[in-house]
KEKE-3310 file (N, C-alpha, C; in steps of 0.2 Angstrom, whole numbers, plus 5000, padded with zeros to 4 digits):
npx = (5023:5013:5011:4995:4988:4975:4964:4958:4951:4945:4939:4928:4916:4903:4904:4908:4924:4931:4925:4929:4946:4944:4934:4943:4954:4945:4944:4958:4967:4982:4989:4986:4983:4977:4971:4974:4977:4971:4959:4957:4962:4978:4981:4970:4968:4978:4975:4966:4973:4981:4972:4967:4978:4985:4997:5001:5007:5006:5003:4996:5003:4994:4985:4985:4984:4984:4982:4973:4958:4962:4967:4958:4947:4957:4957:4945:4942:4949:4963:4978:4989:5007:5019:5025:5022:5029:5031:5022:5029:5033:5017:5020:5031:5023:5012:5021:5027:5018:5012:5023:5022:5010:5015:5025:5017:5009:5016:5021:5030:5033:5028:5016:5021:5013:5012:5006:4995:5001:5005:4996:5003:5014:5032:5036:5050:5052:5041:5047:5060:5056:5049:5060:5068:5060:5057:5070:5073:5062:5068:5076:5072:5065:5074:5079:5069:5068:5059:5052:5049:5038:5034:5021:5015:5002:4986:4981:4969:4963:4965:4969:4979:4990:5005:5015:5018:5022:5031:5047:5049:5045:5056:5066:5065:5067:5080:5085:5084:5095:5093:5093:5081:5070:5057:5047:5031:5021:5009:4999:4985:4987:4999:4995:4984:4992:5004:5004:5008:5014:5022:5034:5039:5036:5047:5060:5059:5058:5071:5079:5079:5071:5057:5046:5034:5019:5003:4986:4971:4958:4957:4946:4939:4941:4938:4937:4953:4951:4939:4940:4951:4966:4978:4978:4982:4994:5002:5004:5010:5023:5027:5030:5041:5052:5054:5058:5071:5075:5075:5066:5051:5041:5024:5008:4997:4979:4971:4955:4937:4926:4918:4903:4894:4887:4880:4893:4898:4911:4921:4914:4917:4930:4937:4948:4956:4959:4968:4980:4977)
npy = (4911:4924:4931:4935:4947:4947:4966:4970:4984:4985:4973:4961:4970:4969:4963:4960:4970:4964:4950:4947:4942:4927:4925:4930:4920:4910:4911:4907:4915:4919:4931:4949:4964:4981:4996:5004:4999:5004:5008:4996:4983:4978:4966:4958:4959:4952:4937:4936:4934:4923:4913:4911:4908:4918:4928:4945:4956:4971:4987:5005:5020:5032:5043:5056:5065:5061:5051:5038:5042:5054:5049:5043:5052:5063:5055:5054:5068:5071:5072:5065:5061:5064:5065:5072:5086:5102:5106:5098:5089:5083:5076:5067:5060:5053:5047:5038:5030:5025:5017:5008:5000:4993:4986:4978:4970:4964:4957:4961:4967:4976:4995:5009:5021:5038:5050:5062:5077:5092:5104:5119:5133:5129:5126:5111:5107:5111:5101:5090:5090:5090:5077:5069:5069:5066:5053:5049:5046:5039:5028:5025:5022:5012:5001:4995:4988:4978:4985:4989:5003:5012:5021:5029:5033:5042:5042:5057:5062:5052:5056:5073:5083:5075:5075:5066:5059:5050:5035:5038:5050:5044:5036:5045:5051:5040:5037:5048:5048:5037:5025:5007:5001:5007:5010:5009:5010:4997:5005:4999:5002:5017:5020:5015:5026:5038:5037:5024:5010:4999:4987:4991:5000:4991:4982:4990:4996:4984:4978:4987:4984:4993:4993:4988:4983:4978:4985:4981:4988:4986:4998:5010:5010:5005:4992:4974:4966:4963:4970:4981:4990:4986:4972:4958:4944:4948:4957:4949:4939:4945:4951:4941:4936:4946:4945:4933:4935:4944:4941:4946:4943:4948:4955:4957:4968:4966:4978:4983:4988:4978:4974:4968:4973:4966:4953:4940:4944:4948:4935:4928:4937:4933:4924:4928:4927:4915:4904:4907:4907)
npz = (4951:4952:4969:4980:4988:4999:5001:5012:5017:5006:5000:5001:5006:5010:5023:5039:5046:5055:5052:5038:5037:5040:5026:5018:5016:5013:5002:4996:4998:5006:5013:5017:5017:5022:5025:5037:5054:5067:5072:5080:5094:5093:5097:5093:5081:5078:5081:5075:5062:5065:5067:5056:5046:5041:5033:5038:5026:5024:5030:5032:5037:5051:5043:5049:5063:5080:5090:5092:5089:5084:5073:5063:5064:5055:5045:5038:5038:5026:5029:5021:5023:5031:5029:5017:5021:5028:5044:5049:5058:5068:5073:5062:5065:5079:5072:5065:5074:5080:5070:5071:5082:5079:5067:5076:5083:5073:5066:5053:5038:5033:5032:5025:5021:5022:5010:5007:5006:4994:5004:5005:4996:4998:4992:4977:4981:4994:4998:4995:5000:5015:5017:5012:5022:5033:5030:5032:5045:5048:5043:5048:5062:5056:5053:5065:5071:5059:5047:5031:5024:5014:5001:4990:4975:4971:4960:4951:4949:4956:4968:4971:4972:4977:4984:4979:4963:4952:4946:4943:4951:4964:4966:4962:4977:4984:4983:4985:5000:5004:5011:5013:5017:5014:5002:4987:4984:4972:4965:4953:4948:4951:4943:4928:4926:4924:4919:4910:4900:4907:4907:4903:4913:4924:4921:4922:4934:4944:4942:4951:4965:4973:4973:4985:4983:4975:4971:4964:4955:4942:4928:4923:4934:4946:4950:4953:4942:4925:4922:4915:4906:4907:4901:4910:4910:4903:4912:4924:4920:4916:4928:4934:4926:4926:4939:4942:4935:4943:4957:4964:4976:4982:4985:4979:4981:4983:4980:4977:4972:4972:4958:4961:4975:4985:4995:4995:4982:4982:4982:4973:4962:4960:4950:4940:4947:4953:4944:4952:4966)
capx = (5018:5014:5007:4992:4986:4967:4966:4952:4948:4941:4936:4922:4913:4894:4904:4912:4929:4934:4927:4936:4950:4939:4933:4950:4956:4943:4946:4963:4972:4990:4990:4982:4985:4972:4972:4972:4974:4973:4953:4954:4967:4983:4980:4962:4970:4985:4971:4962:4977:4983:4968:4966:4984:4986:5000:5000:5010:5007:4994:4997:5002:4991:4986:4986:4984:4990:4979:4968:4952:4962:4969:4951:4946:4960:4957:4938:4942:4953:4970:4979:4997:5011:5027:5028:5022:5033:5027:5021:5035:5029:5014:5023:5035:5019:5010:5024:5028:5011:5012:5029:5019:5006:5019:5030:5010:5008:5022:5020:5037:5032:5024:5018:5022:5008:5015:5001:4993:5006:5003:4996:5008:5023:5036:5037:5055:5051:5040:5051:5064:5055:5049:5067:5072:5055:5060:5076:5072:5058:5071:5082:5066:5061:5078:5079:5063:5068:5053:5051:5047:5038:5029:5018:5013:4993:4987:4979:4962:4959:4968:4968:4984:4994:5012:5019:5010:5025:5037:5053:5049:5045:5064:5071:5066:5070:5089:5089:5085:5098:5094:5092:5073:5063:5056:5041:5027:5020:5000:4998:4979:4990:5003:4991:4981:4995:5011:5002:5018:5013:5026:5040:5039:5038:5054:5063:5057:5057:5077:5082:5077:5070:5050:5045:5025:5013:4996:4983:4963:4956:4956:4946:4933:4945:4935:4942:4955:4946:4931:4943:4956:4973:4977:4982:4986:5000:5004:5006:5017:5029:5029:5034:5048:5055:5053:5062:5077:5082:5074:5060:5048:5035:5017:5003:4992:4972:4966:4950:4930:4922:4912:4898:4898:4881:4885:4896:4901:4921:4920:4911:4923:4940:4939:4954:4964:4959:4975:4986:4977)
capy = (4914:4930:4932:4940:4947:4954:4970:4969:4987:4986:4969:4960:4975:4964:4959:4967:4969:4957:4944:4947:4938:4922:4926:4929:4913:4902:4910:4904:4920:4916:4936:4952:4970:4984:5003:5003:4994:5010:5007:4988:4981:4975:4958:4956:4957:4945:4933:4936:4933:4917:4908:4911:4907:4921:4934:4954:4961:4978:4992:5013:5027:5037:5049:5064:5067:5061:5045:5032:5043:5058:5046:5042:5060:5066:5052:5055:5073:5072:5071:5059:5058:5070:5064:5077:5092:5107:5108:5093:5082:5078:5072:5062:5055:5051:5043:5032:5028:5019:5009:5003:4995:4988:4982:4973:4965:4959:4953:4964:4967:4984:4999:5012:5031:5039:5055:5069:5082:5097:5111:5126:5139:5127:5123:5104:5107:5111:5095:5084:5090:5088:5069:5066:5070:5061:5047:5046:5046:5034:5021:5022:5017:5005:4996:4994:4982:4976:4986:4993:5009:5010:5027:5029:5039:5039:5047:5065:5058:5051:5061:5080:5088:5072:5077:5061:5053:5047:5033:5041:5055:5042:5033:5050:5052:5036:5037:5055:5045:5034:5019:5000:4999:5013:5006:5011:5004:5003:5001:4998:5007:5023:5020:5016:5033:5044:5036:5020:5007:4997:4981:4995:5001:4986:4980:4996:4997:4982:4976:4993:4983:4999:4992:4983:4981:4980:4985:4981:4986:4988:5005:5015:5009:5000:4985:4967:4963:4959:4971:4986:4990:4983:4963:4956:4939:4950:4963:4946:4936:4952:4952:4933:4935:4951:4942:4929:4937:4948:4939:4949:4937:4952:4954:4961:4967:4967:4985:4986:4988:4973:4977:4968:4971:4963:4947:4936:4945:4946:4930:4927:4941:4930:4921:4932:4926:4908:4900:4909:4907)
capz = (4951:4959:4977:4981:4996:4999:5005:5018:5018:5002:4997:5008:5008:5014:5032:5048:5045:5056:5048:5029:5036:5037:5019:5014:5019:5014:4996:4997:5001:5010:5014:5019:5017:5023:5024:5045:5060:5071:5076:5084:5097:5089:5099:5090:5073:5077:5083:5067:5057:5067:5067:5050:5043:5035:5035:5038:5023:5021:5031:5031:5042:5051:5039:5052:5070:5087:5096:5089:5086:5079:5065:5058:5061:5050:5037:5038:5037:5019:5027:5016:5027:5034:5027:5016:5023:5031:5047:5052:5056:5074:5070:5056:5070:5081:5071:5063:5080:5082:5067:5073:5089:5075:5065:5077:5084:5069:5063:5046:5036:5027:5031:5019:5025:5019:5009:5009:5000:4996:5010:5002:4996:4998:4985:4978:4981:4999:5002:4994:5008:5021:5014:5011:5030:5036:5028:5035:5052:5049:5042:5055:5067:5056:5055:5073:5069:5055:5044:5026:5021:5007:4998:4985:4969:4968:4955:4952:4947:4964:4977:4967:4976:4984:4982:4974:4960:4947:4949:4942:4957:4970:4965:4965:4984:4987:4982:4992:5007:5004:5015:5008:5019:5011:4995:4982:4982:4967:4962:4944:4948:4948:4937:4923:4924:4927:4915:4907:4898:4912:4906:4903:4919:4929:4920:4924:4941:4949:4946:4953:4969:4975:4972:4988:4984:4973:4971:4957:4955:4935:4926:4925:4938:4952:4954:4950:4935:4920:4920:4912:4901:4906:4900:4917:4911:4903:4917:4929:4916:4918:4934:4934:4921:4928:4946:4941:4933:4948:4963:4968:4980:4986:4984:4976:4984:4979:4982:4974:4975:4969:4954:4963:4983:4990:5000:4991:4977:4983:4981:4966:4958:4959:4942:4938:4954:4952:4942:4957:4975)
cpx = (5016:5010:5003:4992:4980:4967:4959:4948:4942:4935:4931:4918:4904:4896:4908:4917:4931:4934:4929:4939:4948:4939:4938:4952:4952:4943:4950:4968:4976:4990:4985:4982:4976:4974:4974:4972:4970:4965:4954:4962:4970:4983:4974:4965:4975:4981:4967:4966:4979:4981:4965:4971:4986:4994:5000:5007:5012:5000:5001:4998:4997:4991:4985:4985:4989:4988:4974:4961:4955:4964:4963:4948:4950:4961:4948:4938:4946:4961:4972:4988:5000:5017:5031:5028:5025:5026:5023:5024:5033:5025:5017:5026:5029:5015:5015:5027:5024:5013:5017:5026:5016:5008:5021:5023:5011:5011:5025:5029:5037:5026:5024:5016:5018:5010:5012:4999:4999:5001:5002:5003:5017:5026:5036:5043:5055:5048:5044:5057:5061:5053:5055:5069:5067:5058:5067:5075:5068:5061:5073:5078:5066:5066:5081:5075:5062:5062:5058:5048:5045:5033:5026:5017:5006:4991:4980:4974:4957:4959:4971:4973:4989:5002:5017:5013:5015:5029:5042:5052:5048:5052:5068:5072:5069:5081:5091:5090:5092:5098:5090:5084:5068:5063:5050:5039:5021:5014:4999:4991:4983:4992:5000:4989:4987:5001:5007:5009:5019:5022:5034:5042:5039:5046:5060:5066:5060:5065:5081:5081:5074:5062:5049:5037:5021:5008:4992:4977:4963:4956:4951:4942:4936:4940:4942:4945:4951:4940:4933:4949:4963:4975:4982:4984:4993:5004:5010:5012:5024:5032:5034:5041:5052:5057:5059:5072:5079:5081:5070:5056:5043:5029:5014:4997:4985:4969:4962:4943:4928:4915:4904:4898:4891:4886:4887:4901:4910:4922:4919:4916:4931:4940:4946:4960:4964:4965:4980:4985:4978)
cpy = (4918:4929:4936:4941:4953:4959:4972:4977:4991:4981:4965:4964:4972:4961:4964:4966:4963:4948:4943:4943:4931:4921:4926:4923:4910:4904:4910:4909:4918:4923:4942:4957:4974:4992:5005:5001:4998:5009:5001:4987:4975:4969:4956:4954:4951:4939:4931:4932:4926:4911:4907:4907:4912:4926:4941:4953:4967:4983:5000:5015:5030:5041:5057:5062:5062:5054:5042:5035:5049:5056:5046:5047:5062:5062:5055:5062:5075:5072:5063:5060:5065:5072:5070:5084:5097:5109:5105:5088:5079:5075:5066:5058:5051:5043:5036:5025:5022:5014:5005:4997:4992:4984:4975:4968:4961:4955:4955:4970:4975:4989:5006:5017:5035:5048:5062:5072:5088:5101:5115:5130:5135:5124:5116:5102:5107:5104:5090:5085:5088:5083:5068:5063:5068:5054:5043:5044:5040:5027:5019:5019:5010:4999:4992:4989:4977:4974:4988:5000:5009:5017:5026:5032:5035:5047:5054:5064:5057:5056:5067:5081:5083:5075:5070:5057:5050:5042:5036:5046:5052:5039:5037:5052:5047:5032:5043:5051:5042:5028:5014:4998:5003:5010:5010:5004:5004:5002:5004:5002:5014:5024:5021:5021:5038:5042:5031:5015:5005:4992:4985:4996:4996:4984:4986:4996:4990:4981:4981:4988:4988:4998:4985:4979:4982:4980:4984:4985:4988:4996:5005:5014:5007:4995:4979:4966:4961:4961:4978:4985:4987:4975:4963:4950:4942:4953:4955:4941:4940:4950:4945:4933:4939:4947:4937:4930:4942:4948:4940:4944:4943:4950:4959:4962:4969:4972:4989:4986:4982:4976:4973:4968:4969:4956:4942:4936:4946:4940:4927:4931:4938:4927:4924:4930:4916:4904:4902:4907:4897)
cpz = (4956:4964:4979:4988:4995:5004:5007:5018:5010:4999:5004:5009:5013:5021:5034:5047:5048:5055:5041:5030:5036:5031:5015:5012:5016:5007:4994:4997:5005:5015:5014:5021:5020:5025:5031:5050:5067:5076:5079:5087:5094:5091:5094:5085:5072:5077:5077:5061:5058:5065:5060:5042:5037:5038:5032:5033:5022:5026:5030:5038:5043:5046:5043:5057:5073:5091:5090:5086:5083:5073:5062:5060:5054:5043:5034:5034:5028:5019:5025:5018:5027:5031:5022:5016:5030:5039:5052:5056:5063:5075:5066:5060:5075:5078:5067:5069:5081:5078:5069:5077:5084:5070:5068:5080:5079:5064:5055:5044:5034:5030:5026:5022:5018:5017:5011:5004:5002:4999:5004:5000:4994:4988:4983:4979:4990:5002:4999:5001:5015:5021:5014:5020:5034:5035:5031:5042:5052:5046:5044:5060:5066:5056:5060:5073:5066:5048:5039:5028:5016:5008:4993:4981:4969:4961:4955:4951:4954:4968:4972:4972:4979:4979:4976:4969:4953:4951:4949:4951:4964:4969:4966:4972:4987:4987:4986:4998:5010:5010:5012:5012:5017:5002:4990:4982:4975:4963:4955:4942:4945:4942:4930:4921:4922:4919:4909:4907:4904:4914:4908:4908:4925:4929:4920:4928:4945:4950:4948:4962:4976:4978:4977:4989:4977:4974:4964:4959:4946:4934:4921:4932:4946:4955:4950:4943:4932:4917:4918:4906:4901:4906:4905:4917:4908:4907:4920:4925:4915:4922:4936:4931:4924:4937:4946:4940:4940:4954:4966:4970:4984:4985:4982:4980:4981:4982:4979:4975:4972:4965:4959:4972:4989:4994:4995:4985:4977:4977:4975:4959:4956:4953:4940:4941:4953:4950:4949:4962:4974)
residu = (MET:PRO:GLN:PHE:ALA:ALA:ASN:LEU:SER:MET:MET:TYR:PRO:ASP:LEU:PRO:PHE:LEU:ASP:ARG:PHE:GLU:ALA:ALA:ALA:LYS:ASP:GLY:PHE:LYS:ALA:VAL:GLU:TYR:LEU:PHE:PRO:TYR:ALA:PHE:PRO:ALA:GLN:GLU:LEU:ALA:ALA:ARG:LEU:LYS:ALA:ASN:GLY:LEU:GLN:GLN:VAL:LEU:PHE:ASN:THR:PRO:SER:GLY:GLY:THR:ASP:SER:ALA:SER:PHE:THR:GLN:ALA:TRP:GLU:GLY:GLY:SER:ARG:GLY:THR:ALA:SER:VAL:PRO:GLY:ARG:GLU:ALA:GLU:PHE:ARG:THR:GLY:PHE:ALA:GLN:ALA:LEU:VAL:TYR:ALA:GLU:ALA:LEU:ASN:CYS:PRO:ARG:ILE:HIS:THR:MET:VAL:GLY:LEU:ARG:ALA:ALA:GLY:ALA:ARG:PRO:GLU:ASP:ALA:ASP:ALA:THR:LEU:VAL:LYS:ASN:LEU:GLN:TRP:ALA:ALA:ALA:GLU:ALA:ALA:LYS:ALA:GLY:ARG:ASP:VAL:LEU:ILE:GLU:PRO:ILE:ASN:THR:ARG:SER:VAL:PRO:GLY:PHE:HIS:LEU:ASN:ARG:GLN:ASP:HIS:ALA:HIS:ARG:ILE:VAL:GLN:ALA:VAL:GLY:ALA:ALA:ASN:VAL:LYS:VAL:GLN:MET:ASP:LEU:PHE:HIS:CYS:GLN:ILE:VAL:GLU:GLY:ASP:LEU:SER:ALA:LYS:ILE:ALA:GLN:HIS:LEU:PRO:THR:GLY:ARG:VAL:GLY:HIS:PHE:GLN:ILE:ALA:GLU:VAL:PRO:HIS:ARG:HIS:GLU:PRO:GLY:THR:GLY:GLU:VAL:ASN:TRP:THR:HIS:ILE:PHE:GLN:THR:ILE:ASP:LYS:VAL:SER:ALA:GLU:CYS:GLY:TRP:ASN:GLY:TRP:ILE:GLY:CYS:GLU:TYR:ASN:PRO:ALA:ASP:ALA:SER:ALA:GLY:GLY:THR:SER:ARG:GLY:LEU:ALA:TRP:ALA:ARG:PRO:TYR:LEU)
# end
């Protein structure tokens, strides 16, 4: 059966962030992910994980900046990563180093490395070359700590100008990097919007060993499964079948905004997940 991780940046929006760990555990989740940990002491987050019997399975590198305050400012200012942006290599390395510190404290096995918006005037091939070089450095640093480095294609509607939009592009980058611990974060929300054909894409890419993590949200409104156009029962069965055939045993992050954002709305919207939690 698929293993689901609650995304605490988006789920349980009626609760303070640190209270969302307990809420997720009470709903049956065994793992969590979220966008960024940097606004909180790593020890506090680790304590919340331990107290609620949760695994941390993913978080993002900073989207820009060089310290906790500027990490937040970069995200709020529209930065969506630095890994593919020529001239921001030092900023990328500083952010990735901080992500490794948190990954160690939280015992998190994988880090989503934010690719970023294509720089104004940059050729796609220059962005690719910068991304490959940065990922090769990051892969070597992460390997010392036993971490995986992930990159995620994001649809052009949610984040216009994002450099990486398609699964095949992401897989070409991973192959060019040539490191076993660099993988693709396959977000089926983004994939459905840009490419569709989810079952075939899962069957094509999962057996390669280069998919490190899934994420899900309903299309078109990014709510919980069952509120839109995707046949999630079939998709989960496909992931199960292909996983059994190729030995994949990763996690599926629930990166969606609950349709009901009122108190208790996230929990009430988990009918789709009850067979799996």
